[in-house]
mmCIF entry with sequence, helices, sheets and N, C-alpha, C, O atoms, coordinates in Angstrom:
data_MODEL
# 
_entry.id   MODEL 
# 
_entity.id                         1 
_entity.type                       polymer 
_entity.pdbx_number_of_molecules   1 
# 
_entity_poly.entity_id                      1 
_entity_poly.type                           'polypeptide(L)' 
_entity_poly.nstd_linkage                   no 
_entity_poly.nstd_monomer                   no 
_entity_poly.pdbx_seq_one_letter_code       MLCAFADAANPPVRLPLGSDTVAAIERKHEGDRAILAQWRTVSVSTDFVAE 
_entity_poly.pdbx_seq_one_letter_code_can   MLCAFADAANPPVRLPLGSDTVAAIERKHEGDRAILAQWRTVSVSTDFVAE 
_entity_poly.pdbx_strand_id                 A 
# 
loop_
_entity_poly_seq.entity_id 
_entity_poly_seq.num 
_entity_poly_seq.mon_id 
_entity_poly_seq.hetero 
1 1  MET n 
1 2  LEU n 
1 3  CYS n 
1 4  ALA n 
1 5  PHE n 
1 6  ALA n 
1 7  ASP n 
1 8  ALA n 
1 9  ALA n 
1 10 ASN n 
1 11 PRO n 
1 12 PRO n 
1 13 VAL n 
1 14 ARG n 
1 15 LEU n 
1 16 PRO n 
1 17 LEU n 
1 18 GLY n 
1 19 SER n 
1 20 ASP n 
1 21 THR n 
1 22 VAL n 
1 23 ALA n 
1 24 ALA n 
1 25 ILE n 
1 26 GLU n 
1 27 ARG n 
1 28 LYS n 
1 29 HIS n 
1 30 GLU n 
1 31 GLY n 
1 32 ASP n 
1 33 ARG n 
1 34 ALA n 
1 35 ILE n 
1 36 LEU n 
1 37 ALA n 
1 38 GLN n 
1 39 TRP n 
1 40 ARG n 
1 41 THR n 
1 42 VAL n 
1 43 SER n 
1 44 VAL n 
1 45 SER n 
1 46 THR n 
1 47 ASP n 
1 48 PHE n 
1 49 VAL n 
1 50 ALA n 
1 51 GLU n 
# 
_struct_asym.id          A 
_struct_asym.entity_id   1 
# 
loop_
_struct_conf.conf_type_id 
_struct_conf.id 
_struct_conf.pdbx_PDB_helix_id 
_struct_conf.beg_label_comp_id 
_struct_conf.beg_label_asym_id 
_struct_conf.beg_label_seq_id 
_struct_conf.pdbx_beg_PDB_ins_code 
_struct_conf.end_label_comp_id 
_struct_conf.end_label_asym_id 
_struct_conf.end_label_seq_id 
_struct_conf.pdbx_end_PDB_ins_code 
_struct_conf.beg_auth_comp_id 
_struct_conf.beg_auth_asym_id 
_struct_conf.beg_auth_seq_id 
_struct_conf.end_auth_comp_id 
_struct_conf.end_auth_asym_id 
_struct_conf.end_auth_seq_id 
_struct_conf.pdbx_PDB_helix_class 
_struct_conf.details 
_struct_conf.pdbx_PDB_helix_length 
HELX_P HELX_P1 AA1 LEU A 2  ? ALA A 6  ? LEU A 2  ALA A 6  1 ? 5  
HELX_P HELX_P2 AA2 SER A 19 ? VAL A 44 ? SER A 19 VAL A 44 1 ? 26 
# 
_struct_conf_type.id          HELX_P 
_struct_conf_type.criteria    ? 
_struct_conf_type.reference   ? 
# 
loop_
_atom_site.group_PDB 
_atom_site.id 
_atom_site.type_symbol 
_atom_site.label_atom_id 
_atom_site.label_alt_id 
_atom_site.label_comp_id 
_atom_site.label_asym_id 
_atom_site.label_entity_id 
_atom_site.label_seq_id 
_atom_site.pdbx_PDB_ins_code 
_atom_site.Cartn_x 
_atom_site.Cartn_y 
_atom_site.Cartn_z 
_atom_site.occupancy 
_atom_site.B_iso_or_equiv 
_atom_site.pdbx_formal_charge 
_atom_site.auth_seq_id 
_atom_site.auth_comp_id 
_atom_site.auth_asym_id 
_atom_site.auth_atom_id 
_atom_site.pdbx_PDB_model_num 
ATOM 1   N N  . MET A 1 1  ? -18.585 -6.908  19.741  1.00 0.00 ? 1  MET A N  1 
ATOM 2   C CA . MET A 1 1  ? -17.357 -7.110  19.019  1.00 0.00 ? 1  MET A CA 1 
ATOM 3   C C  . MET A 1 1  ? -17.611 -7.646  17.611  1.00 0.00 ? 1  MET A C  1 
ATOM 4   O O  . MET A 1 1  ? -17.010 -7.162  16.652  1.00 0.00 ? 1  MET A O  1 
ATOM 5   N N  . LEU A 1 2  ? -18.495 -8.639  17.473  1.00 0.00 ? 2  LEU A N  1 
ATOM 6   C CA . LEU A 1 2  ? -18.759 -9.192  16.154  1.00 0.00 ? 2  LEU A CA 1 
ATOM 7   C C  . LEU A 1 2  ? -19.426 -8.183  15.236  1.00 0.00 ? 2  LEU A C  1 
ATOM 8   O O  . LEU A 1 2  ? -19.382 -8.331  14.015  1.00 0.00 ? 2  LEU A O  1 
ATOM 9   N N  . CYS A 1 3  ? -20.052 -7.141  15.822  1.00 0.00 ? 3  CYS A N  1 
ATOM 10  C CA . CYS A 1 3  ? -20.635 -6.089  14.984  1.00 0.00 ? 3  CYS A CA 1 
ATOM 11  C C  . CYS A 1 3  ? -19.533 -5.392  14.193  1.00 0.00 ? 3  CYS A C  1 
ATOM 12  O O  . CYS A 1 3  ? -19.745 -5.001  13.045  1.00 0.00 ? 3  CYS A O  1 
ATOM 13  N N  . ALA A 1 4  ? -18.358 -5.235  14.799  1.00 0.00 ? 4  ALA A N  1 
ATOM 14  C CA . ALA A 1 4  ? -17.230 -4.612  14.086  1.00 0.00 ? 4  ALA A CA 1 
ATOM 15  C C  . ALA A 1 4  ? -16.877 -5.447  12.864  1.00 0.00 ? 4  ALA A C  1 
ATOM 16  O O  . ALA A 1 4  ? -16.525 -4.905  11.817  1.00 0.00 ? 4  ALA A O  1 
ATOM 17  N N  . PHE A 1 5  ? -16.968 -6.756  12.996  1.00 0.00 ? 5  PHE A N  1 
ATOM 18  C CA . PHE A 1 5  ? -16.687 -7.634  11.864  1.00 0.00 ? 5  PHE A CA 1 
ATOM 19  C C  . PHE A 1 5  ? -17.784 -7.510  10.816  1.00 0.00 ? 5  PHE A C  1 
ATOM 20  O O  . PHE A 1 5  ? -17.496 -7.370  9.627   1.00 0.00 ? 5  PHE A O  1 
ATOM 21  N N  . ALA A 1 6  ? -19.017 -7.560  11.242  1.00 0.00 ? 6  ALA A N  1 
ATOM 22  C CA . ALA A 1 6  ? -20.144 -7.506  10.307  1.00 0.00 ? 6  ALA A CA 1 
ATOM 23  C C  . ALA A 1 6  ? -20.204 -6.176  9.568   1.00 0.00 ? 6  ALA A C  1 
ATOM 24  O O  . ALA A 1 6  ? -20.625 -6.119  8.413   1.00 0.00 ? 6  ALA A O  1 
ATOM 25  N N  . ASP A 1 7  ? -19.785 -5.116  10.232  1.00 0.00 ? 7  ASP A N  1 
ATOM 26  C CA . ASP A 1 7  ? -19.840 -3.778  9.629   1.00 0.00 ? 7  ASP A CA 1 
ATOM 27  C C  . ASP A 1 7  ? -18.548 -3.392  8.916   1.00 0.00 ? 7  ASP A C  1 
ATOM 28  O O  . ASP A 1 7  ? -18.464 -2.301  8.353   1.00 0.00 ? 7  ASP A O  1 
ATOM 29  N N  . ALA A 1 8  ? -17.555 -4.250  8.927   1.00 0.00 ? 8  ALA A N  1 
ATOM 30  C CA . ALA A 1 8  ? -16.254 -3.923  8.330   1.00 0.00 ? 8  ALA A CA 1 
ATOM 31  C C  . ALA A 1 8  ? -16.392 -3.771  6.815   1.00 0.00 ? 8  ALA A C  1 
ATOM 32  O O  . ALA A 1 8  ? -17.137 -4.507  6.169   1.00 0.00 ? 8  ALA A O  1 
ATOM 33  N N  . ALA A 1 9  ? -15.669 -2.816  6.272   1.00 0.00 ? 9  ALA A N  1 
ATOM 34  C CA . ALA A 1 9  ? -15.709 -2.569  4.832   1.00 0.00 ? 9  ALA A CA 1 
ATOM 35  C C  . ALA A 1 9  ? -15.098 -3.721  4.046   1.00 0.00 ? 9  ALA A C  1 
ATOM 36  O O  . ALA A 1 9  ? -15.569 -4.048  2.957   1.00 0.00 ? 9  ALA A O  1 
ATOM 37  N N  . ASN A 1 10 ? -14.056 -4.334  4.590   1.00 0.00 ? 10 ASN A N  1 
ATOM 38  C CA . ASN A 1 10 ? -13.360 -5.405  3.874   1.00 0.00 ? 10 ASN A CA 1 
ATOM 39  C C  . ASN A 1 10 ? -13.001 -6.521  4.865   1.00 0.00 ? 10 ASN A C  1 
ATOM 40  O O  . ASN A 1 10 ? -11.831 -6.675  5.215   1.00 0.00 ? 10 ASN A O  1 
ATOM 41  N N  . PRO A 1 11 ? -13.987 -7.296  5.319   1.00 0.00 ? 11 PRO A N  1 
ATOM 42  C CA . PRO A 1 11 ? -13.701 -8.328  6.329   1.00 0.00 ? 11 PRO A CA 1 
ATOM 43  C C  . PRO A 1 11 ? -12.925 -9.495  5.726   1.00 0.00 ? 11 PRO A C  1 
ATOM 44  O O  . PRO A 1 11 ? -13.003 -9.734  4.521   1.00 0.00 ? 11 PRO A O  1 
ATOM 45  N N  . PRO A 1 12 ? -12.178 -10.223 6.554   1.00 0.00 ? 12 PRO A N  1 
ATOM 46  C CA . PRO A 1 12 ? -11.446 -11.382 6.045   1.00 0.00 ? 12 PRO A CA 1 
ATOM 47  C C  . PRO A 1 12 ? -12.408 -12.479 5.606   1.00 0.00 ? 12 PRO A C  1 
ATOM 48  O O  . PRO A 1 12 ? -13.524 -12.575 6.115   1.00 0.00 ? 12 PRO A O  1 
ATOM 49  N N  . VAL A 1 13 ? -11.976 -13.296 4.669   1.00 0.00 ? 13 VAL A N  1 
ATOM 50  C CA . VAL A 1 13 ? -12.796 -14.415 4.204   1.00 0.00 ? 13 VAL A CA 1 
ATOM 51  C C  . VAL A 1 13 ? -12.983 -15.422 5.334   1.00 0.00 ? 13 VAL A C  1 
ATOM 52  O O  . VAL A 1 13 ? -14.071 -15.972 5.509   1.00 0.00 ? 13 VAL A O  1 
ATOM 53  N N  . ARG A 1 14 ? -11.923 -15.661 6.098   1.00 0.00 ? 14 ARG A N  1 
ATOM 54  C CA . ARG A 1 14 ? -11.983 -16.581 7.235   1.00 0.00 ? 14 ARG A CA 1 
ATOM 55  C C  . ARG A 1 14 ? -11.543 -15.830 8.481   1.00 0.00 ? 14 ARG A C  1 
ATOM 56  O O  . ARG A 1 14 ? -10.446 -15.273 8.524   1.00 0.00 ? 14 ARG A O  1 
ATOM 57  N N  . LEU A 1 15 ? -12.400 -15.816 9.495   1.00 0.00 ? 15 LEU A N  1 
ATOM 58  C CA . LEU A 1 15 ? -12.083 -15.147 10.746  1.00 0.00 ? 15 LEU A CA 1 
ATOM 59  C C  . LEU A 1 15 ? -11.892 -16.196 11.831  1.00 0.00 ? 15 LEU A C  1 
ATOM 60  O O  . LEU A 1 15 ? -12.855 -16.858 12.219  1.00 0.00 ? 15 LEU A O  1 
ATOM 61  N N  . PRO A 1 16 ? -10.660 -16.363 12.332  1.00 0.00 ? 16 PRO A N  1 
ATOM 62  C CA . PRO A 1 16 ? -10.447 -17.327 13.414  1.00 0.00 ? 16 PRO A CA 1 
ATOM 63  C C  . PRO A 1 16 ? -11.126 -16.820 14.690  1.00 0.00 ? 16 PRO A C  1 
ATOM 64  O O  . PRO A 1 16 ? -10.882 -15.695 15.124  1.00 0.00 ? 16 PRO A O  1 
ATOM 65  N N  . LEU A 1 17 ? -11.965 -17.643 15.276  1.00 0.00 ? 17 LEU A N  1 
ATOM 66  C CA . LEU A 1 17 ? -12.693 -17.252 16.477  1.00 0.00 ? 17 LEU A CA 1 
ATOM 67  C C  . LEU A 1 17 ? -12.208 -18.039 17.681  1.00 0.00 ? 17 LEU A C  1 
ATOM 68  O O  . LEU A 1 17 ? -12.022 -19.254 17.608  1.00 0.00 ? 17 LEU A O  1 
ATOM 69  N N  . GLY A 1 18 ? -12.008 -17.349 18.769  1.00 0.00 ? 18 GLY A N  1 
ATOM 70  C CA . GLY A 1 18 ? -11.592 -17.968 20.020  1.00 0.00 ? 18 GLY A CA 1 
ATOM 71  C C  . GLY A 1 18 ? -10.097 -17.863 20.236  1.00 0.00 ? 18 GLY A C  1 
ATOM 72  O O  . GLY A 1 18 ? -9.303  -17.939 19.299  1.00 0.00 ? 18 GLY A O  1 
ATOM 73  N N  . SER A 1 19 ? -9.733  -17.686 21.511  1.00 0.00 ? 19 SER A N  1 
ATOM 74  C CA . SER A 1 19 ? -8.314  -17.539 21.845  1.00 0.00 ? 19 SER A CA 1 
ATOM 75  C C  . SER A 1 19 ? -7.530  -18.812 21.543  1.00 0.00 ? 19 SER A C  1 
ATOM 76  O O  . SER A 1 19 ? -6.345  -18.742 21.215  1.00 0.00 ? 19 SER A O  1 
ATOM 77  N N  . ASP A 1 20 ? -8.179  -19.986 21.651  1.00 0.00 ? 20 ASP A N  1 
ATOM 78  C CA . ASP A 1 20 ? -7.483  -21.230 21.341  1.00 0.00 ? 20 ASP A CA 1 
ATOM 79  C C  . ASP A 1 20 ? -7.136  -21.310 19.862  1.00 0.00 ? 20 ASP A C  1 
ATOM 80  O O  . ASP A 1 20 ? -6.073  -21.813 19.500  1.00 0.00 ? 20 ASP A O  1 
ATOM 81  N N  . THR A 1 21 ? -8.013  -20.826 19.017  1.00 0.00 ? 21 THR A N  1 
ATOM 82  C CA . THR A 1 21 ? -7.759  -20.828 17.579  1.00 0.00 ? 21 THR A CA 1 
ATOM 83  C C  . THR A 1 21 ? -6.647  -19.858 17.227  1.00 0.00 ? 21 THR A C  1 
ATOM 84  O O  . THR A 1 21 ? -5.765  -20.178 16.430  1.00 0.00 ? 21 THR A O  1 
ATOM 85  N N  . VAL A 1 22 ? -6.688  -18.679 17.818  1.00 0.00 ? 22 VAL A N  1 
ATOM 86  C CA . VAL A 1 22 ? -5.642  -17.679 17.582  1.00 0.00 ? 22 VAL A CA 1 
ATOM 87  C C  . VAL A 1 22 ? -4.288  -18.240 18.028  1.00 0.00 ? 22 VAL A C  1 
ATOM 88  O O  . VAL A 1 22 ? -3.295  -18.097 17.315  1.00 0.00 ? 22 VAL A O  1 
ATOM 89  N N  . ALA A 1 23 ? -4.242  -18.871 19.191  1.00 0.00 ? 23 ALA A N  1 
ATOM 90  C CA . ALA A 1 23 ? -2.988  -19.447 19.704  1.00 0.00 ? 23 ALA A CA 1 
ATOM 91  C C  . ALA A 1 23 ? -2.481  -20.559 18.788  1.00 0.00 ? 23 ALA A C  1 
ATOM 92  O O  . ALA A 1 23 ? -1.278  -20.658 18.549  1.00 0.00 ? 23 ALA A O  1 
ATOM 93  N N  . ALA A 1 24 ? -3.374  -21.386 18.277  1.00 0.00 ? 24 ALA A N  1 
ATOM 94  C CA . ALA A 1 24 ? -2.961  -22.470 17.384  1.00 0.00 ? 24 ALA A CA 1 
ATOM 95  C C  . ALA A 1 24 ? -2.376  -21.922 16.090  1.00 0.00 ? 24 ALA A C  1 
ATOM 96  O O  . ALA A 1 24 ? -1.372  -22.434 15.596  1.00 0.00 ? 24 ALA A O  1 
ATOM 97  N N  . ILE A 1 25 ? -2.992  -20.892 15.544  1.00 0.00 ? 25 ILE A N  1 
ATOM 98  C CA . ILE A 1 25 ? -2.482  -20.277 14.314  1.00 0.00 ? 25 ILE A CA 1 
ATOM 99  C C  . ILE A 1 25 ? -1.125  -19.624 14.570  1.00 0.00 ? 25 ILE A C  1 
ATOM 100 O O  . ILE A 1 25 ? -0.223  -19.719 13.737  1.00 0.00 ? 25 ILE A O  1 
ATOM 101 N N  . GLU A 1 26 ? -0.978  -18.969 15.707  1.00 0.00 ? 26 GLU A N  1 
ATOM 102 C CA . GLU A 1 26 ? 0.313   -18.356 16.039  1.00 0.00 ? 26 GLU A CA 1 
ATOM 103 C C  . GLU A 1 26 ? 1.409   -19.409 16.171  1.00 0.00 ? 26 GLU A C  1 
ATOM 104 O O  . GLU A 1 26 ? 2.533   -19.191 15.717  1.00 0.00 ? 26 GLU A O  1 
ATOM 105 N N  . ARG A 1 27 ? 1.095   -20.552 16.788  1.00 0.00 ? 27 ARG A N  1 
ATOM 106 C CA . ARG A 1 27 ? 2.085   -21.644 16.896  1.00 0.00 ? 27 ARG A CA 1 
ATOM 107 C C  . ARG A 1 27 ? 2.460   -22.159 15.511  1.00 0.00 ? 27 ARG A C  1 
ATOM 108 O O  . ARG A 1 27 ? 3.634   -22.409 15.236  1.00 0.00 ? 27 ARG A O  1 
ATOM 109 N N  . LYS A 1 28 ? 1.482   -22.315 14.656  1.00 0.00 ? 28 LYS A N  1 
ATOM 110 C CA . LYS A 1 28 ? 1.736   -22.792 13.296  1.00 0.00 ? 28 LYS A CA 1 
ATOM 111 C C  . LYS A 1 28 ? 2.650   -21.818 12.561  1.00 0.00 ? 28 LYS A C  1 
ATOM 112 O O  . LYS A 1 28 ? 3.590   -22.237 11.884  1.00 0.00 ? 28 LYS A O  1 
ATOM 113 N N  . HIS A 1 29 ? 2.380   -20.535 12.690  1.00 0.00 ? 29 HIS A N  1 
ATOM 114 C CA . HIS A 1 29 ? 3.204   -19.529 12.014  1.00 0.00 ? 29 HIS A CA 1 
ATOM 115 C C  . HIS A 1 29 ? 4.627   -19.517 12.563  1.00 0.00 ? 29 HIS A C  1 
ATOM 116 O O  . HIS A 1 29 ? 5.580   -19.334 11.806  1.00 0.00 ? 29 HIS A O  1 
ATOM 117 N N  . GLU A 1 30 ? 4.780   -19.710 13.868  1.00 0.00 ? 30 GLU A N  1 
ATOM 118 C CA . GLU A 1 30 ? 6.121   -19.779 14.457  1.00 0.00 ? 30 GLU A CA 1 
ATOM 119 C C  . GLU A 1 30 ? 6.889   -20.960 13.873  1.00 0.00 ? 30 GLU A C  1 
ATOM 120 O O  . GLU A 1 30 ? 8.072   -20.839 13.556  1.00 0.00 ? 30 GLU A O  1 
ATOM 121 N N  . GLY A 1 31 ? 6.221   -22.094 13.732  1.00 0.00 ? 31 GLY A N  1 
ATOM 122 C CA . GLY A 1 31 ? 6.865   -23.262 13.146  1.00 0.00 ? 31 GLY A CA 1 
ATOM 123 C C  . GLY A 1 31 ? 7.257   -23.015 11.696  1.00 0.00 ? 31 GLY A C  1 
ATOM 124 O O  . GLY A 1 31 ? 8.349   -23.389 11.267  1.00 0.00 ? 31 GLY A O  1 
ATOM 125 N N  . ASP A 1 32 ? 6.357   -22.380 10.944  1.00 0.00 ? 32 ASP A N  1 
ATOM 126 C CA . ASP A 1 32 ? 6.653   -22.053 9.547   1.00 0.00 ? 32 ASP A CA 1 
ATOM 127 C C  . ASP A 1 32 ? 7.829   -21.089 9.449   1.00 0.00 ? 32 ASP A C  1 
ATOM 128 O O  . ASP A 1 32 ? 8.668   -21.224 8.559   1.00 0.00 ? 32 ASP A O  1 
ATOM 129 N N  . ARG A 1 33 ? 7.898   -20.108 10.364  1.00 0.00 ? 33 ARG A N  1 
ATOM 130 C CA . ARG A 1 33 ? 9.022   -19.161 10.373  1.00 0.00 ? 33 ARG A CA 1 
ATOM 131 C C  . ARG A 1 33 ? 10.337  -19.881 10.626  1.00 0.00 ? 33 ARG A C  1 
ATOM 132 O O  . ARG A 1 33 ? 11.359  -19.559 10.020  1.00 0.00 ? 33 ARG A O  1 
ATOM 133 N N  . ALA A 1 34 ? 10.305  -20.854 11.522  1.00 0.00 ? 34 ALA A N  1 
ATOM 134 C CA . ALA A 1 34 ? 11.527  -21.617 11.822  1.00 0.00 ? 34 ALA A CA 1 
ATOM 135 C C  . ALA A 1 34 ? 11.983  -22.418 10.597  1.00 0.00 ? 34 ALA A C  1 
ATOM 136 O O  . ALA A 1 34 ? 13.177  -22.485 10.303  1.00 0.00 ? 34 ALA A O  1 
ATOM 137 N N  . ILE A 1 35 ? 11.031  -23.022 9.890   1.00 0.00 ? 35 ILE A N  1 
ATOM 138 C CA . ILE A 1 35 ? 11.369  -23.775 8.678   1.00 0.00 ? 35 ILE A CA 1 
ATOM 139 C C  . ILE A 1 35 ? 11.962  -22.836 7.633   1.00 0.00 ? 35 ILE A C  1 
ATOM 140 O O  . ILE A 1 35 ? 12.970  -23.163 7.008   1.00 0.00 ? 35 ILE A O  1 
ATOM 141 N N  . LEU A 1 36 ? 11.348  -21.678 7.440   1.00 0.00 ? 36 LEU A N  1 
ATOM 142 C CA . LEU A 1 36 ? 11.869  -20.709 6.468   1.00 0.00 ? 36 LEU A CA 1 
ATOM 143 C C  . LEU A 1 36 ? 13.270  -20.246 6.835   1.00 0.00 ? 36 LEU A C  1 
ATOM 144 O O  . LEU A 1 36 ? 14.135  -20.127 5.968   1.00 0.00 ? 36 LEU A O  1 
ATOM 145 N N  . ALA A 1 37 ? 13.493  -19.987 8.109   1.00 0.00 ? 37 ALA A N  1 
ATOM 146 C CA . ALA A 1 37 ? 14.813  -19.533 8.544   1.00 0.00 ? 37 ALA A CA 1 
ATOM 147 C C  . ALA A 1 37 ? 15.868  -20.599 8.254   1.00 0.00 ? 37 ALA A C  1 
ATOM 148 O O  . ALA A 1 37 ? 16.978  -20.281 7.828   1.00 0.00 ? 37 ALA A O  1 
ATOM 149 N N  . GLN A 1 38 ? 15.519  -21.854 8.486   1.00 0.00 ? 38 GLN A N  1 
ATOM 150 C CA . GLN A 1 38 ? 16.479  -22.939 8.286   1.00 0.00 ? 38 GLN A CA 1 
ATOM 151 C C  . GLN A 1 38 ? 16.707  -23.240 6.809   1.00 0.00 ? 38 GLN A C  1 
ATOM 152 O O  . GLN A 1 38 ? 17.825  -23.576 6.420   1.00 0.00 ? 38 GLN A O  1 
ATOM 153 N N  . TRP A 1 39 ? 15.677  -23.126 5.985   1.00 0.00 ? 39 TRP A N  1 
ATOM 154 C CA . TRP A 1 39 ? 15.747  -23.590 4.605   1.00 0.00 ? 39 TRP A CA 1 
ATOM 155 C C  . TRP A 1 39 ? 15.618  -22.486 3.561   1.00 0.00 ? 39 TRP A C  1 
ATOM 156 O O  . TRP A 1 39 ? 15.421  -22.775 2.381   1.00 0.00 ? 39 TRP A O  1 
ATOM 157 N N  . ARG A 1 40 ? 15.727  -21.225 3.978   1.00 0.00 ? 40 ARG A N  1 
ATOM 158 C CA . ARG A 1 40 ? 15.543  -20.093 3.061   1.00 0.00 ? 40 ARG A CA 1 
ATOM 159 C C  . ARG A 1 40 ? 16.419  -20.208 1.816   1.00 0.00 ? 40 ARG A C  1 
ATOM 160 O O  . ARG A 1 40 ? 15.934  -20.022 0.700   1.00 0.00 ? 40 ARG A O  1 
ATOM 161 N N  . THR A 1 41 ? 17.690  -20.509 1.994   1.00 0.00 ? 41 THR A N  1 
ATOM 162 C CA . THR A 1 41 ? 18.615  -20.570 0.857   1.00 0.00 ? 41 THR A CA 1 
ATOM 163 C C  . THR A 1 41 ? 18.171  -21.608 -0.162  1.00 0.00 ? 41 THR A C  1 
ATOM 164 O O  . THR A 1 41 ? 18.180  -21.344 -1.365  1.00 0.00 ? 41 THR A O  1 
ATOM 165 N N  . VAL A 1 42 ? 17.786  -22.774 0.307   1.00 0.00 ? 42 VAL A N  1 
ATOM 166 C CA . VAL A 1 42 ? 17.317  -23.818 -0.600  1.00 0.00 ? 42 VAL A CA 1 
ATOM 167 C C  . VAL A 1 42 ? 16.010  -23.389 -1.258  1.00 0.00 ? 42 VAL A C  1 
ATOM 168 O O  . VAL A 1 42 ? 15.832  -23.563 -2.464  1.00 0.00 ? 42 VAL A O  1 
ATOM 169 N N  . SER A 1 43 ? 15.106  -22.834 -0.474  1.00 0.00 ? 43 SER A N  1 
ATOM 170 C CA . SER A 1 43 ? 13.798  -22.436 -1.005  1.00 0.00 ? 43 SER A CA 1 
ATOM 171 C C  . SER A 1 43 ? 13.915  -21.402 -2.113  1.00 0.00 ? 43 SER A C  1 
ATOM 172 O O  . SER A 1 43 ? 13.305  -21.557 -3.171  1.00 0.00 ? 43 SER A O  1 
ATOM 173 N N  . VAL A 1 44 ? 14.684  -20.357 -1.884  1.00 0.00 ? 44 VAL A N  1 
ATOM 174 C CA . VAL A 1 44 ? 14.777  -19.292 -2.899  1.00 0.00 ? 44 VAL A CA 1 
ATOM 175 C C  . VAL A 1 44 ? 15.655  -19.691 -4.073  1.00 0.00 ? 44 VAL A C  1 
ATOM 176 O O  . VAL A 1 44 ? 15.595  -19.064 -5.130  1.00 0.00 ? 44 VAL A O  1 
ATOM 177 N N  . SER A 1 45 ? 16.480  -20.737 -3.901  1.00 0.00 ? 45 SER A N  1 
ATOM 178 C CA . SER A 1 45 ? 17.322  -21.170 -5.002  1.00 0.00 ? 45 SER A CA 1 
ATOM 179 C C  . SER A 1 45 ? 16.520  -21.840 -6.113  1.00 0.00 ? 45 SER A C  1 
ATOM 180 O O  . SER A 1 45 ? 17.048  -22.092 -7.196  1.00 0.00 ? 45 SER A O  1 
ATOM 181 N N  . THR A 1 46 ? 15.265  -22.126 -5.853  1.00 0.00 ? 46 THR A N  1 
ATOM 182 C CA . THR A 1 46 ? 14.425  -22.792 -6.855  1.00 0.00 ? 46 THR A CA 1 
ATOM 183 C C  . THR A 1 46 ? 13.657  -21.809 -7.728  1.00 0.00 ? 46 THR A C  1 
ATOM 184 O O  . THR A 1 46 ? 12.829  -22.223 -8.540  1.00 0.00 ? 46 THR A O  1 
ATOM 185 N N  . ASP A 1 47 ? 13.919  -20.504 -7.572  1.00 0.00 ? 47 ASP A N  1 
ATOM 186 C CA . ASP A 1 47 ? 13.221  -19.501 -8.399  1.00 0.00 ? 47 ASP A CA 1 
ATOM 187 C C  . ASP A 1 47 ? 13.441  -19.754 -9.883  1.00 0.00 ? 47 ASP A C  1 
ATOM 188 O O  . ASP A 1 47 ? 14.541  -20.104 -10.310 1.00 0.00 ? 47 ASP A O  1 
ATOM 189 N N  . PHE A 1 48 ? 12.403  -19.575 -10.646 1.00 0.00 ? 48 PHE A N  1 
ATOM 190 C CA . PHE A 1 48 ? 12.484  -19.694 -12.094 1.00 0.00 ? 48 PHE A CA 1 
ATOM 191 C C  . PHE A 1 48 ? 12.920  -18.361 -12.664 1.00 0.00 ? 48 PHE A C  1 
ATOM 192 O O  . PHE A 1 48 ? 12.314  -17.331 -12.367 1.00 0.00 ? 48 PHE A O  1 
ATOM 193 N N  . VAL A 1 49 ? 13.945  -18.363 -13.467 1.00 0.00 ? 49 VAL A N  1 
ATOM 194 C CA . VAL A 1 49 ? 14.448  -17.143 -14.077 1.00 0.00 ? 49 VAL A CA 1 
ATOM 195 C C  . VAL A 1 49 ? 14.017  -17.148 -15.557 1.00 0.00 ? 49 VAL A C  1 
ATOM 196 O O  . VAL A 1 49 ? 14.506  -17.943 -16.358 1.00 0.00 ? 49 VAL A O  1 
ATOM 197 N N  . ALA A 1 50 ? 13.105  -16.254 -15.888 1.00 0.00 ? 50 ALA A N  1 
ATOM 198 C CA . ALA A 1 50 ? 12.643  -16.151 -17.279 1.00 0.00 ? 50 ALA A CA 1 
ATOM 199 C C  . ALA A 1 50 ? 13.670  -15.369 -18.089 1.00 0.00 ? 50 ALA A C  1 
ATOM 200 O O  . ALA A 1 50 ? 14.219  -14.371 -17.622 1.00 0.00 ? 50 ALA A O  1 
ATOM 201 N N  . GLU A 1 51 ? 13.917  -15.831 -19.291 1.00 0.00 ? 51 GLU A N  1 
ATOM 202 C CA . GLU A 1 51 ? 14.894  -15.152 -20.123 1.00 0.00 ? 51 GLU A CA 1 
ATOM 203 C C  . GLU A 1 51 ? 14.210  -14.450 -21.274 1.00 0.00 ? 51 GLU A C  1 
ATOM 204 O O  . GLU A 1 51 ? 14.875  -13.816 -22.094 1.00 0.00 ? 51 GLU A O  1 
# 
């Protein structure tokens, strides 16, 4: 399996290894998605408008 990574034309800079790491990253992303869903209006209201 790691040969696929080593031979990849454009491998990621950081490769999470292990199912526990993948699960932790997925949990983090779910939490971030929830924050974005709750605060999207406030977040995008801070866009800088160049004139």
